[in-house]
C-alpha positions as CSV (number, residue, x, y, z in Angstrom):
1,X,8.1,-6.8,-23.5
2,X,6.7,-7.6,-20.1
3,X,7.1,-5.3,-17.1
4,X,10.4,-5.6,-15.4
5,X,11.2,-4.3,-11.9
6,X,14.7,-3.5,-10.7
7,X,15.2,-2.6,-7.0
8,X,17.5,0.3,-6.3
9,X,19.0,0.1,-2.8
10,X,22.3,1.9,-2.1
11,X,21.6,0.9,1.5
12,X,20.0,-2.2,2.9
13,X,18.1,-1.0,6.1
14,X,15.0,-0.2,4.1
15,X,14.8,-3.7,2.6
16,X,14.8,-5.1,6.2
17,X,11.8,-2.8,6.9
18,X,10.0,-4.1,3.7
19,X,10.5,-1.3,1.2
20,X,13.0,-0.5,-1.6
21,X,14.7,3.0,-1.8
22,X,13.6,3.1,-5.5
23,X,12.5,0.9,-8.3
24,X,13.0,1.1,-12.0
25,X,10.0,-0.1,-14.0
26,X,10.5,-0.8,-17.7
27,X,8.8,-2.6,-20.5
28,X,5.2,-2.3,-21.8
29,X,3.2,-1.1,-18.9
30,X,-0.2,0.3,-17.7
31,X,0.0,2.7,-14.7
32,X,-2.8,3.1,-12.1
33,X,-2.7,6.1,-9.8
34,X,-4.8,5.4,-6.8
35,X,-6.4,8.1,-4.7
36,X,-5.9,7.9,-1.0
37,X,-7.7,4.8,0.4
38,X,-9.0,4.8,4.0
39,X,-11.2,2.7,6.3
40,X,-14.5,3.6,4.6
41,X,-17.4,1.2,4.1
42,X,-18.7,0.5,0.6
43,X,-21.4,3.2,1.3
44,X,-18.8,5.8,2.3
45,X,-19.0,5.7,6.1
46,X,-15.9,5.8,8.2
47,X,-15.3,2.5,10.1
48,X,-13.4,1.4,13.3
49,X,-13.2,4.7,15.1
50,X,-9.9,4.8,17.2
51,X,-8.8,1.3,16.1
52,X,-5.6,1.6,14.1
53,X,-5.2,-2.1,13.3
54,X,-8.8,-2.5,12.0
55,X,-8.5,0.7,10.0
56,X,-5.3,-0.4,8.5
57,X,-6.8,-3.8,7.5
58,X,-9.9,-2.1,5.9
59,X,-7.7,0.5,4.2
60,X,-5.6,-2.3,2.6
61,X,-8.8,-4.1,1.6
62,X,-10.1,-1.0,-0.1
63,X,-6.7,-0.4,-1.9
64,X,-6.8,-4.0,-3.1
65,X,-10.4,-3.5,-4.4
66,X,-9.2,-0.6,-6.5
67,X,-6.3,-2.7,-7.8
68,X,-8.5,-5.6,-8.5
69,X,-10.9,-3.4,-10.5
70,X,-7.9,-2.5,-12.7
71,X,-6.8,-6.2,-13.0
72,X,-3.9,-5.7,-10.6
73,X,-2.9,-6.8,-7.1
74,X,-0.6,-5.5,-4.4
75,X,2.2,-7.2,-6.3
76,X,1.8,-4.4,-8.9
77,X,2.6,-1.5,-6.4
78,X,5.5,0.6,-7.4
79,X,4.9,3.4,-4.9
80,X,3.1,3.7,-1.6
81,X,2.5,6.8,0.5
82,X,1.3,6.3,4.0
83,X,-0.4,9.2,5.9
84,X,-1.2,8.8,9.5
85,X,-2.4,11.0,12.4
86,X,-0.3,8.9,14.8
87,X,3.0,7.6,13.6
88,X,3.9,5.9,16.9
89,X,0.5,4.0,16.9
90,X,0.9,3.1,13.3
91,X,4.3,1.6,14.0
92,X,2.7,-0.6,16.6
93,X,0.5,-2.1,13.9
94,X,2.9,-1.8,10.9
95,X,3.2,-5.6,10.8
96,X,-0.3,-5.6,9.3
97,X,1.0,-3.6,6.3
98,X,4.4,-5.3,6.1
99,X,2.8,-8.8,6.1
100,X,0.4,-8.0,3.3
101,X,3.2,-6.6,1.2
102,X,5.5,-9.5,1.9
103,X,2.7,-12.0,1.1
104,X,2.4,-10.2,-2.3
105,X,6.2,-10.4,-2.7
106,X,6.5,-6.7,-3.1
107,X,8.5,-3.9,-1.4
108,X,7.4,-0.7,-3.1
109,X,9.3,2.5,-2.3
110,X,7.3,4.0,0.6
111,X,7.0,7.3,2.3
112,X,5.3,7.7,5.7
113,X,4.1,11.0,6.8
114,X,2.5,12.1,10.1
115,X,-0.3,14.6,9.5
116,X,-2.5,16.7,11.8
117,X,-5.6,15.0,10.5
118,X,-7.1,13.3,7.5
119,X,-10.2,14.4,5.5
120,X,-12.5,12.7,8.0
121,X,-11.4,13.4,11.6
122,X,-12.0,9.8,12.9
123,X,-9.7,8.3,10.3
124,X,-6.2,7.4,11.4
125,X,-4.4,6.1,8.3
126,X,-4.6,6.7,4.5
127,X,-2.7,4.8,1.7
128,X,-2.0,6.4,-1.6
129,X,-0.5,4.1,-4.2
130,X,0.8,3.8,-7.8
131,X,0.7,0.5,-9.5
132,X,2.1,-0.7,-12.8
133,X,1.2,-3.8,-14.9
């Protein structure tokens, strides 16, 4: 049996923002738990100091690289946690994330948290994800 996803949305405002309140995943599946991805270069150096939009793009690229290595894509996301040191600034650039998810035709249940800082002080955003195939 292939993986089946069923959105659970007792309210609709979240769908308009690009995420479901919950999802039921059933069938034969593989689950990938991704560590937090950030705007790090391939050699482990933080990139785009102070540039939320550029950090968000690279963070998504890095998440997609992990997914690709597991033979998955953003379309396989079933959970996304967003950590940011500046929620207001992230919302100014949230379209970057929303567009990438919409292009993948996915609206995973998402939580956004404002945090004091991330592991590396110059980083502004971190994405932690769960994917199922």
